[in-house]
C-alpha positions in Angstrom: 7.6 -5.9 -34.2 11.1 -7.5 -34.0 12.3 -3.8 -32.2 9.1 -4.1 -29.9 10.4 -7.9 -29.0 14.0 -6.4 -28.6 12.8 -3.5 -26.4 10.9 -6.2 -24.2 13.7 -8.2 -23.9 16.2 -5.4 -22.9 13.6 -3.9 -20.4 12.1 -7.3 -18.6 13.5 -10.5 -17.3 12.2 -13.8 -17.6 12.9 -14.5 -14.2 10.8 -11.6 -12.9 7.5 -13.1 -14.9 5.3 -14.3 -12.0 4.5 -17.9 -13.6 3.1 -18.9 -10.0 0.1 -16.3 -10.6 -0.4 -17.5 -14.2 -0.7 -21.1 -13.2 -3.3 -20.2 -10.3 -5.5 -18.1 -12.9 -5.3 -20.9 -15.6 -6.3 -23.9 -13.0 -9.3 -22.0 -11.9 -10.3 -20.8 -15.3 -10.2 -24.3 -16.3 -12.4 -25.3 -13.5 -14.4 -22.5 -14.5 -14.7 -23.6 -18.0 -16.1 -27.3 -16.9 -18.6 -26.4 -14.2 -20.3 -23.6 -16.5 -20.4 -26.6 -19.2 -22.3 -28.7 -16.6 -24.4 -25.9 -15.3 -25.3 -25.0 -19.2 -23.6 -26.7 -21.9 -24.7 -24.1 -24.5 -22.4 -21.5 -22.7 -19.3 -23.4 -22.3 -18.0 -22.5 -26.0 -18.3 -18.9 -25.1 -16.7 -19.5 -21.7 -13.6 -21.0 -23.4 -13.4 -17.8 -26.0 -13.8 -15.6 -23.1 -10.7 -17.4 -21.1 -8.7 -17.5 -24.6 -9.3 -13.5 -24.9 -8.4 -13.4 -21.6 -5.0 -14.9 -21.8 -4.3 -12.6 -24.9 -5.1 -9.8 -22.8 -3.1 -11.1 -19.9 -0.2 -11.7 -22.1 -0.2 -8.5 -24.1 -0.9 -5.9 -20.8 1.8 -7.7 -18.7 4.2 -6.7 -21.5 3.1 -2.8 -21.3 4.8 -0.6 -18.8 2.0 0.6 -16.6 3.8 3.6 -15.8 3.4 4.6 -19.3 -0.2 3.5 -19.2 -1.1 5.5 -16.0 0.9 8.6 -17.1 -0.6 9.0 -20.5 -4.2 7.8 -20.1 -5.4 7.9 -16.9 -7.8 11.0 -17.2 -8.7 9.1 -21.2 -9.9 5.8 -19.1 -11.6 8.0 -16.7 -13.7 9.6 -19.3 -14.2 6.5 -21.5 -15.5 4.8 -18.5 -18.4 7.2 -17.6 -19.3 7.5 -21.4 -19.9 3.9 -21.4 -21.9 3.8 -18.2 -23.9 6.7 -19.6 -24.1 4.8 -23.0 -25.8 2.0 -21.0 -28.3 4.1 -19.6 -29.3 5.6 -23.2 -28.7 2.6 -25.3 -28.2 -0.1 -23.1 -29.9 -3.9 -23.4 -32.5 -4.7 -21.1 -32.7 -8.2 -19.7 -34.8 -9.2 -16.9 -35.4 -5.7 -16.0 -32.0 -4.4 -15.6 -30.3 -2.6 -18.4 -26.4 -3.4 -18.0 -25.2 -4.3 -21.1 -23.9 -2.3 -24.3 -24.3 -4.1 -27.7 -21.8 -2.4 -30.0 -22.9 -4.5 -33.0 -19.8 -6.7 -33.4 -19.7 -7.6 -29.2 -22.0 -7.0 -26.3 -20.2 -6.4 -23.0 -21.0 -5.2 -19.3 -19.1 -2.2 -18.7 -19.4 -1.9 -15.0 -17.1 -4.9 -15.1 -14.6 -2.7 -16.9 -15.2 0.3 -14.4 -13.8 -1.8 -11.6 -10.5 -2.3 -13.8 -10.4 1.6 -14.6 -11.1 2.7 -11.3 -8.2 0.7 -10.1 -5.9 2.1 -12.7 -7.5 5.7 -12.2 -6.5 6.0 -8.6 -3.5 4.6 -8.7 -2.2 7.4 -10.4 -4.4 9.9 -8.8 -3.0 8.7 -5.1 0.4 8.2 -6.1 0.5 11.6 -7.7 -1.0 13.4 -5.0 0.5 10.8 -1.8 1.3 13.9 0.5 -2.1 15.1 -0.1 -4.1 12.3 0.9 -5.2 13.1 4.3 -6.4 16.4 3.1 -10.2 17.2 3.4 -9.9 18.7 0.2 -8.1 16.1 -1.9 -10.6 13.2 0.3 -13.5 15.2 -0.8 -12.4 15.5 -4.6 -11.8 11.5 -4.5 -15.3 10.9 -3.4 -16.8 13.1 -6.1 -14.8 11.7 -8.8 -16.3 8.5 -7.4 -19.6 9.3 -7.5 -20.5 9.3 -11.1 -19.4 5.7 -11.7 -21.3 4.9 -8.3 -24.7 6.5 -9.5 -24.7 5.0 -12.9 -24.5 1.8 -12.2 -26.7 1.7 -9.2 -29.1 3.6 -11.5 -29.2 0.3 -14.0 -30.0 -1.0 -11.4 -27.0 -2.9 -10.2 -26.7 -2.8 -6.2 -24.0 -5.5 -6.0 -21.8 -4.0 -8.3 -22.3 -0.5 -6.8 -21.5 -1.8 -3.3 -18.5 -3.9 -4.9 -17.3 -0.8 -6.2 -17.6 1.3 -3.5 -15.8 -1.2 -1.2 -12.6 -1.4 -3.6 -12.7 2.4 -3.5 -12.2 2.0 0.3 -9.4 -0.2 -0.1 -7.7 2.0 -2.6 -8.0 5.1 -0.3 -6.4 3.0 2.6 -3.6 1.8 0.1 -2.8 5.4 -0.9 -2.1 6.2 2.9 -5.4 7.4 4.3 -4.7 7.8 7.9 -6.3 5.6 10.8 -7.3 8.4 12.3 -9.4 9.7 9.4 -10.5 6.1 9.1 -11.9 5.4 12.6 -13.6 8.9 12.4 -15.4 7.6 9.3 -16.4 4.2 11.1 -17.5 6.4 14.1 -20.0 8.1 11.4 -20.9 5.2 8.9 -21.4 2.4 11.0 -24.5 4.0 13.0 -25.6 5.5 9.6 -25.8 2.1 8.0 -27.4 0.7 10.5 -30.1 3.4 10.2 -30.1 3.1 6.6 -30.6 -1.0 7.0 -33.7 -0.2 9.3 -35.0 2.3 6.9 -34.9 0.1 3.8 -36.6 -2.7 5.5 -39.8 -0.4 6.2 -42.8 -0.7 4.1 -42.9 2.2 1.0 -39.1 3.3 1.8 -37.9 5.3 -1.2 -34.2 4.4 -1.3 -34.3 1.0 -3.2 -36.3 -0.7 -5.5 -39.2 -2.9 -4.3 -37.5 -6.4 -5.6 -34.4 -5.5 -3.5 -36.0 -4.8 -0.5 -38.0 -8.1 -1.0 -34.4 -9.8 -1.4 -33.3 -8.3 2.0 -36.8 -9.3 4.0 -36.4 -12.8 2.4 -32.6 -12.8 3.8 -34.1 -12.0 7.5 -37.1 -14.0 7.3 -36.6 -16.8 4.6 -39.1 -19.1 5.7 -41.8 -16.5 4.8 -40.6 -16.1 1.3 -39.3 -20.0 0.6 -41.6 -20.1 -2.3 -40.6 -16.5 -4.0 -37.7 -14.3 -3.1 -35.6 -16.9 -0.6 -36.5 -19.9 -3.0 -32.9 -19.9 -5.0 -30.6 -19.1 -2.1 -32.6 -21.9 0.2 -32.0 -24.5 -2.9 -28.3 -23.2 -3.1 -27.9 -24.2 0.4 -29.5 -27.6 0.0 -27.4 -28.1 -2.7 -24.2 -27.6 -1.7 -25.3 -29.5 1.5 -26.3 -32.5 -0.7 -22.8 -32.8 -2.2 -21.3 -33.7 1.1 -17.6 -34.5 0.9 -16.8 -35.4 -2.1 -20.0 -34.3 -4.3 -22.3 -36.3 -6.4 -19.8 -36.2 -9.4 -19.0 -33.6 -12.2 -22.1 -33.2 -15.0 -24.5 -35.0 -12.9 -27.6 -36.0 -14.7 -29.8 -36.5 -11.6 -33.2 -34.7 -11.9 -33.4 -33.6 -8.6 -30.2 -31.8 -9.1 -30.4 -27.9 -8.8 -29.8 -27.5 -12.8 -31.8 -30.2 -14.1 -34.6 -29.7 -11.8 -34.7 -25.7 -12.6 -34.5 -25.3 -8.9 -32.1 -22.1 -9.4 -32.3 -19.8 -12.5 -29.1 -19.1 -14.4 -27.1 -21.4 -12.6 -24.1 -20.6 -14.9 -23.9 -17.2 -13.2 -24.6 -15.8 -9.9 -25.3 -19.4 -8.3 -22.3 -21.1 -10.0 -20.9 -22.2 -6.1 -24.1 -24.2 -5.8 -23.3 -26.0 -9.2 -19.8 -26.5 -7.4 -20.9 -27.5 -3.8 -23.5 -30.2 -5.5 -21.2 -31.8 -8.0 -17.5 -31.3 -6.1 -18.8 -31.2 -2.7 -17.1 -30.0 0.1 -13.3 -30.8 -1.2 -14.1 -29.0 -4.5 -15.6 -26.0 -2.8 -12.7 -25.7 -0.9 -10.5 -26.5 -3.7 -11.7 -23.0 -5.6 -11.8 -21.0 -2.4 -8.2 -21.9 -1.8 -7.4 -21.0 -5.6 -8.9 -17.9 -5.4 -7.0 -17.1 -2.0 -3.7 -18.0 -3.0 -4.5 -15.7 -6.2 -5.2 -12.7 -3.7 -2.3 -13.5 -1.9 0.3 -13.7 -4.9 -1.2 -10.4 -5.9 -0.5 -8.9 -2.8 3.2 -10.5 -2.4 3.9 -8.8 -6.2 2.5 -5.4 -4.7 4.8 -5.5 -1.5 7.7 -5.6 -4.0 6.5 -3.0 -6.1 8.9 -0.2 -7.2 6.5 2.4 -6.6 2.9 3.8 -4.9 1.1 3.1 -8.2 2.5 -0.4 -8.7 1.5 -1.5 -4.8 -2.0 0.1 -5.4 -2.7 -1.8 -8.6 -2.0 -4.9 -7.0 -3.9 -4.3 -4.0 -6.6 -3.0 -5.7 -7.2 -6.3 -8.1 -6.4 -8.5 -5.1 -9.1 -6.5 -3.1 -11.4 -6.9 -6.2 -11.1 -10.8 -6.7 -11.4 -11.0 -2.8 -14.1 -8.7 -2.5 -16.6 -10.3 -5.4 -15.7 -13.9 -4.4 -16.8 -13.2 -0.7 -20.0 -11.6 -2.0 -20.6 -14.3 -4.6 -20.2 -17.5 -1.9 -22.0 -15.2 0.7 -25.0 -15.2 -1.3 -24.6 -18.8 -2.6 -24.5 -20.0 1.2 -27.3 -17.3 2.2 -24.9 -15.4 4.5 -25.8 -12.2 2.5 -29.0 -11.3 0.7 -29.2 -12.6 -3.0 -27.6 -10.2 -5.0 -26.1 -10.8 -8.5 -22.4 -10.7 -8.8 -20.1 -13.3 -10.8 -17.5 -15.5 -9.0 -14.4 -14.3 -10.7 -12.5 -16.3 -13.2 -15.6 -19.1 -12.6 -18.7 -17.5 -13.5 -20.1 -17.6 -17.2 -19.5 -14.0 -18.7 -17.0 -13.0 -21.3 -16.7 -9.5 -20.0 -16.0 -10.6 -16.5 -13.6 -13.2 -17.5 -11.6 -11.0 -19.5 -11.4 -7.9 -17.2 -10.4 -9.9 -14.6 -7.5 -11.2 -16.8 -6.8 -7.7 -17.7 -6.4 -7.0 -14.1 -3.7 -10.0 -13.7 -1.7 -8.7 -16.8 -1.2 -5.0 -15.0 -0.3 -6.8 -11.8 2.0 -9.1 -13.9 3.7 -6.0 -15.1 4.0 -4.6 -11.9 5.9 -7.7 -11.0 8.4 -7.4 -13.9 9.5 -4.2 -12.6 10.5 -5.0 -8.9 12.0 -2.5 -6.6 15.5 -2.7 -6.9 16.4 -1.4 -3.3 14.8 -4.5 -2.0 
C-alpha cells in the first residue's frame, strides 16, 4: 500500500485534480438524496449507500491510469458486458413486465447502466487505436456490428429508452473519433427520412416493430387528451405538478394530499419522474438549479477532455459528458411531455444504486484524464 501511494504521488499532482467537478457532482448528489427521501422515504437510505459507494469508486478509479485500463482490459470489458446482458435475458429479475435486473445474491443491479460506461471505454480504445481508419467503410461497419449486440440485448429486455440513449452515445463517440462531416451528412440524408417513415409505421395499428404499450405511450404523447386517464396520466400530472410549484415551490417534503407523491398521481416518483418532485417542491428556481448543475458537470467534462493528452482521453471525457447530457435531456423531456413516456433516470438524482455508482465511475475516469493533462498545451 505504501509503495502504491508513493507511485501515485510521483505520477500525479494534486493541482491537476479537478476538485471543481467533484464539488459539482457531490452537490447534485446531495440534492438527489434529499429529493429521493421526499419522494419515497424508504429509498433514501439506499440512495445514500449508492452515493457513498459511488464516491469510493470515483476516488479509486481517478487514481488508476486510464491508459492501463484501456490497453489491458478493453476487450475483456466488452465480453463481460455482453455476458451480463445475456445473463439478464436468461436469469434476470422481472419487474413490471421488464427483465432488466440481475440478482447475484449479494447484490441486484441493472447491467444496462454499466453497459454505457463500458461502451465509452471500449470505443475510446478502439477509435484511438484505429484513428486513421475511422472513415473507411469497413471500419465503420465493424464498429456498428460491435455495437449491435448491446443494443439488441437491451432492447429485448425491453428497454427502449436505454437502447436509444446508447445509440445516441455511440454516434457521439464515433463523431469524437474523427468521423468526417461528409459521411455524417450522408447518414443524415438517409436516416432522417427513414426515421420519419419508421415513426409513421409504429403509430399504425398492428405494427410489428415495438410493443403495444410502447405504441400506446407514443399515441398518448400525440393525443394526450384521448389517453388522459391511462397512458398520458403520469405525464399530465407531472406537468401540473411542475407548474403548481411556480417560482419557489411548495416547500421541501410537502405533506399536501394533493401533491403528486402523496396523492399517488405518479407511480415510482423517486425514479423516472423525480423532476416532477423537484418542480413541485422547489419550483422554477429548483428546476433551474438542477439543470444548471448538470450543465456545469457536462461543461467541466468537456473542458477536461479538451486538455487530454490523447484521443482516448478526449473520447472518454466527451462520452461521459454526452451520456450525462443525453440522459438528463431525455428524463426532463419526459417529465415535461416533450418526449413520449419512457423510463430513464436523471443522473445523480434519481433513485437507483447501479445508476448512481456507474455515473460516479464515469466521473472517476474523467478525473484521471484530468490528472494526465497534455504537456504541450
